[in-house]
N, C-alpha and C positions, 0 to 999 in steps of 0.2 A: 149429838150437838150439831147444830148449825150455826153458821156466822155469815152475815151479810158482808162480803168483801168486794170491793171495787178496785180493779187493776186497770192500768193503761197499756201494759206491755203487750207487744203483739207476737212475741216469741219466746222460746225458752233461753235461759242463760247458760251458755256453755262455759264451765269452769277450766281455767288455765292454771299451770303450774304457778304463774305469777300471783293468782288468787290467795295462795298460801302465805300467810303472815309469818315472817321470820320469828316473832316473839309469841304469837298465840298459836301457832302451828295449823292444822287444819281449820277449815272454816265450815260453816253450817249454812245452808240455803233455807231461807224462811219459808215455811209453809202454812203460816197463820195468817198472813197478810197485815200484821201489825207492826212489824219492825220498822224502826226510824231508819235503818241503814239498808232497807230492801234493795236487792234480793238477799242480801245476807242476814242471818239471824242475829239479834242483839238480846235475845231473852225475853222479849215482849210477850211471848207465848205464855209465860208463867201467870199473866193476868187472867187467863182462861181456865185456870185449874178448877175453879168452883162453878163452871158453867154447867147448867142442867141439859141433859141429852136431848130433850124434845122442844128446846126453847131456842129462838133465833134472836141473835145479838147484833148490834151495831156498835161500834166504837167510833166516838167522835171527840177530838179534842183531849184524848186520854180518858174520857168517860164512857162507861158502858150503858147501853140502855136495851130494853126488851123490845123487840119488834113485834107488834101486836098482829099485824096483817102485812102480808107481801103481795103487791098486785103486779101482774105481768101483762103486756100487750103484745100482739105481733104487729109489727109495723110492715105494711106491704107497699 
């Protein structure tokens, strides 16, 4: 499975003890790129359960679309 994910962060997020929610307990860090509360997981990854392994997807405004062709260029 591949997914087109655009992120703007320039480094990792170091978790601190204050990141643990007293009511929810431990937190989870998003690895799918879809969370509305990024970098924390909000369960949005459940939308990817039926993705096909050889297909690339993009998610925009809550809708999933198949990417037919990915074109990359080298900027010099």
